[in-house]
Structure formats: structure tokens, C-alpha cells
N, C-alpha and C positions, 0 to 999 in steps of 0.2 A: 504494500500500500504506500503510495507516494506521501511524503511528509507535507504537511500544510505549510503554506508560505507565511512569512511574518505578517504580511498585509492581511491575509485571510484570517489569521489568528486574531489580529487587532479588530477586524470587522466583527468576528464572532463575539469577542468580549464586549464590544459596543452594543451588539444586539441583545446580549444577555442583560447588560446594565439597563438599557432602555426598556426592555420588557419587564424586568423586575421592578424598575422604578414606577411604572404604570400599575402593575399588579399589586404592589405593596400599598400604594395609595388608594386603589379602588377596593381592595379586599382585606388588607391588613397583613402585616408581616408574618403573623402566626397562622394565618389561614392559607398561605401560599407556600407550597413546598418546592424543593429543587426540581423534582420531576415535572411539575406543572410548568415551571418557567422554561425548562429545557425543551419540553414538548412544544410549547408555543414558539420557541425560537427555531425548532426543527433540528435540535441536536440531542445527543444521548446524555444521560446523567453522568457517565464516566468522563465526558468532555468538560464537565463543569469544573473539575479540579485542575484542569490545565490553566484555568483563569483565576480561580479564587480558592483560598485555603479552606473556607467554610461558608456556611450560609450567613453566619454572623458578619463576616467580612463583606459579603455581598450586600447585606442590609446597609452597612455603613457606606459603601461606595454608591449604592443606588440612592441613598438619601442625599449624598453629596451631589450626585448628578441631577436629582430633582431640584435641589436648591439652586444649583447653577442655572438650570433652564428657566426657573421662575424669576430669579433675580435678573437675568438677561432680559426677559420679557418686560419686567417692570421698568428697567432702565430705558429700554427702547420706547416704552409708552410715555415715560416722563420727559423724554427728549423731544417728543412730538409736540407741535403746536396744536392746541385744541381746535376742532373743526368750527366751533362757534365760540364767540367771546364768553368768558366765564369770570365770575368773581371769586371762584374757589381758590384757596391757597394750594400750593403744590402738594402739601400733605393731604388736604381734603380731596384733591384729584386722585391721589394714590389710594385713599380710603374708599372712594367711590368705585374704583376698579377692583380693589381687594374684596370689599364687602358687597359684591354683586351677586345676582342670582346665578350668573354663568359660573363664577368661581365656586359658588356653593354646590352647584349641580354637576360640574364636569371635573370629577376627581382625577381623571387621567392627566389633567394639566394643572392640578391644584398645587398651591404652596404646601410643602411637606410639614410645615410647622403645625397646623391644625390636623392635617390628614394623617400624619404618622406619629404625632406626639405621644399619644397614649401607648402605642405599641413600643416605641423607642424607650419609654420609661422602664420597660420590663427587660431590656437588653443590657449588655455590658458596655463598657467605655468604648469598645471597638466600634459599636454602632452609634453610641451617643456623641462621640467626638465630632463627626461630620455634622450632626444635627446642631450641636452647640455652635460650631463655626458658622453654619447657615443662619442661625438666629442672630449671632453677632453681626453678620453682614447686613441683615435687614435693619438692625438697630443703627448701623452706620449710615445707611441710606436715609432712614427716617430723621436721624439727627441732622444730616446734611440738608434735608428739606426744611427743617425748622430753623436752621442757621441763616442769618441775614447775609452771610458771606457765601458766594458760590464755591462749592467744594467739588473738585474732580476726584475721580477714582474712589468714590465713597464706598465701594465694595471691598476695599482692602485686598487681601490676597486669597480670597475664597477659592479662586481658580489656580492659585500658585502651586507649583510642584513641591509637595511636602518633603521630597528627597533632595531638593536643590538647596545647598547651603547658602547660596547667594540670594535666595528668595526672601522677600520682606516678611517680617513677622505679622501675625494677624492684626496687630495694633498699628501696623505701618500705614500712615496716611500721608497726605500732602502737607504742605506747610500750614494748612488750616486745621490741623488735628486738634489743637487746643480749642478751637471754636466748636468743633463737633463734640468734644468731651463736655463742653458746657451744656449741651442739649441731650446728654445721655438719659437723664432721669425722665424728662417728658417723652423721649423716644421709647423708653421701657414701658411707660404707661400706655402709650399709643399702641405699640405692638401687642402688648398683653390684652388690651381692649379688643383689638381687631381679631386676634386669634381666638380669644374666648367667645366673642360674638359669633364667629364662624363655626366653632365647635357646637355651640348650642343651636344655632340655626339649622345645621345639618341633622342634629339629633332629633329635632321635632318636625322636620320638613314634611314627612309623609303623614304623620298623625295630626298636625296642626299647622298647615301652610301659612295661615295668617300670623300666628305667633312667630314662625320662622322669619317672615318679612319684618315683623316688629323688631326682632333681635338684630337683624342686619341694619335696620334704620337706627336703632339705639346705638349701635357701634359707630355708625357714621356721625351721629349727633355727638357722641363722646369725643371723636377725633376733631370735630369742628371746635368743640370747647377747648381742647388741648392746644390747637393751633391758635385760637383767639387769645387764650390766656398767655401763651408764650410770646406772641406778638406784643401784647399789652405790657408784659414785663420788660421786653426789650426797649420799649419806648419810654419807660419811666426814668 
């Protein structure tokens, strides 16, 4: 049997990651087995261990991949000019996007913070570390949105090669890092509010759709309050 090329191996690994990332968000990490993932990819279970040491390592890498994808999408969205004039602050625009029916309902594209949080809490640091890094990256983006100073590279090194000794640390930012640090507390409050609202909205969606909508709305209202109070504090 001919040996698989390096390119084909990398492609197979990417397919496993992408498939696992979607299945874990849609069904839960404990409800999805290696056999199911590999069957969906079209590979055998034995081939799994050519790419990952264990399911635990796959969970961590799939979580990292999901955060990277959603963070990229959010940054692209925020970089776009709104189609219509808006009085919403950048953070409120972010919250409108995050606390939407689409994000609530389409788990395959969902932020892993609410989609995988409960599952990740039952796993080891191998799985939790990429989750923690993803949360930190969201906090950096939100803090940058709250800061009156434009800040580039708000995502830090979430995509950086962890094996690269020259890569910046997770706290590495631009020269405006101190400005972002000043807004960490309201960023924590905002992200906790958004994630909590999304978890609750999904949990009651089928049984009580109206309540689900109320919860999303309450989350958006909370973010508007945080944005407003932060702006007011800056102007004092």
C-alpha cells in the first residue's frame, strides 16, 4: 500500500478537526465518539491516531479551531461598514450579531464559549486550555471595542504556533495594551452576559420560544448598558 503524502495527511487532519468541531458543538463532546467522527470524514478509526494522541487532544484542538473560525468571522463583521446608518456602538453591533436568532439556532457555526462550555468543564486542562485562550481572545476584542483608542491585533496570539519560541505570549498586544487592560472588567461583564444569555436562550428555545427571545433581548439590553456606562465614565 502506497504511503500517504504529507499534503494528504494534513488534509485528512483538517477534515477531522472541522468535522469534530461541528459535531462537538451540535451534539456535545461526550455524545460524539471517535468512530462517528471518522465515519463522517470517511476514514477508519485506526487512522485517527496518526493525527491525535487521544480524543481529549482532539477536543482541545477542535475547540481551538472553532474559536479561531468564530473570532475571524466577528473581526470581519466588525471591519465592515454597516449597510445602513446606525447609532449603535461597536460593542452593541457585536452584541446584536452574537445574540441573534441565527447564532442561537445554527450551532455548527456557533461560538464555542456557550456551545461547548458545559462539556469542557468536565474535561482536563488539555481540553480546557484552548477554551481559556479563546475566551481571553474574545475579552481582548471586547475590551478593544470599549476603548476610545483604536487597537489593532486585538486577538493577541490565539492563532500563534504554540511551539514557536518567537511567538508572542497570549498577553502580547500592540502599544495600546494598557488601554485594553483598563477595559478588562467591563469586557468580562459583557462577555459573561452574552454567553449566559445565549446558554439560557438555547435551553428554552423549543419549550418557550418567547422566553428565548426575551433572554436574547435582555442580553442585548445589558450590553447597551455596559457600553453606555463605560462611555459615560470615560467622559467624566
